[in-house]
N, C-alpha and C positions, 0 to 999 in steps of 0.2 A: 504494500500500500504506500502510495506517495504521500508526501507531506500535505499536498492539496487535497488528496482523498481523505486523509485523516481529519483535516480541518472541515471538509464538507460533512463528514459523519458527525463531527462534534457540533457543527452548526445545526444540523438537523435534530440532534439530541436536545440542544439548547432551545430551539424554537418551538419544541412541543409544548412548552409552558408559556408561550407568548401568543400575541394576537396574529391574525392572518396577515396584517400589513408587515410584521417583522418576518414572518415565514416567507412571504412573497419576496421581500427584499433579499433575504439570504439565498433563496432558491435562484433568483436572478444572477447573483454573483457566482453561485455554484455552477449553474448551467452555462454561464458565459465562458468559463475555463480560462480566464485571464488573471483577474485580481488576486485570487487565492494562490496563484503561482508567483506573484511578484513579491520578492523579499522586502522591498521598501514599503509596500502596503501592509503586508502581514506583520512585520516586525512591531509596528507601533499601533496598529488598529485592530488586530485580531488577538484575542487573549484566550488562553487555554488553561483548563483545570480539570484534571481527570479525563473523562471521556467527552466533556463538553468544550465547545469553543464558542466565543461570542465576538461580535463586532462592536467596537466603540464607534457608534454612528457620528458622534460629535467630532471625533478624530478623523473619521472618513471624510467628513465635510471639510475639515481643515486641509486635508490632503488635496482635495479637489481645488479649494480656493488658493492654495499655495502654488498652484501651477505645476502639478505633477506632469511628467513627460510621458505621453502616450498619444496614440492616434485620436483624432476627434471622436470617432465612433466608440472607442474604448472608454474615453472620458465620459461620453454621454451615457453609456451603460452604467458606469459607476455612479454618476449623478442620479440617474433614474432609480437605481437600487437604494441609494442613500436616502433619497426623499421619503419613501414610505418607511424605511427603517427608523428614521427620526420622527416619523409621523408628521412631516411637514404639511401635508395637505389634509390632515385630520381624517384619513381614510378609515381609521379605526371606529369612527362614529357615523359613517355613512350608512344610510338605509339602503334597501334593495333597489329602489328606483334611482337614487343618485348613483349608486354603484354601477348600475347598468349604463347610465348616461356617460359616466367617466370611462368605462371600458369601451363603449362604442366610440367615444370621441378619440381615445388613444388609437383604436384600431383604424379609424378613418384617417388620422394624422399620418399613419404609416402606410396607407394605401390598402389596408386589409379591410374586409367587410364593406366594400363600397357597392 
């Protein structure tokens, strides 16, 4: 098992006790296969204890704002994952109707679901 795989397993263990917005944020980073393999990101933003791993979302935001070096699309994925992780858009309190509107809007913005 690679370090990134161990972190992914740890994040999944950690997010079991968190809201869907945190689970979604962690899964985006896991499935993207970039940031959990970057030592500069993992070193200060991902913490591990036992079998669990967690992301310090405030530190992830600092990493983004300090101008980390990565392609624009990789930075966008990190930004998109960090926003729900820190509950920036209050996704944790959205009802079903608002959730559907948000999901549809994001799908339309990426050319999906048109």
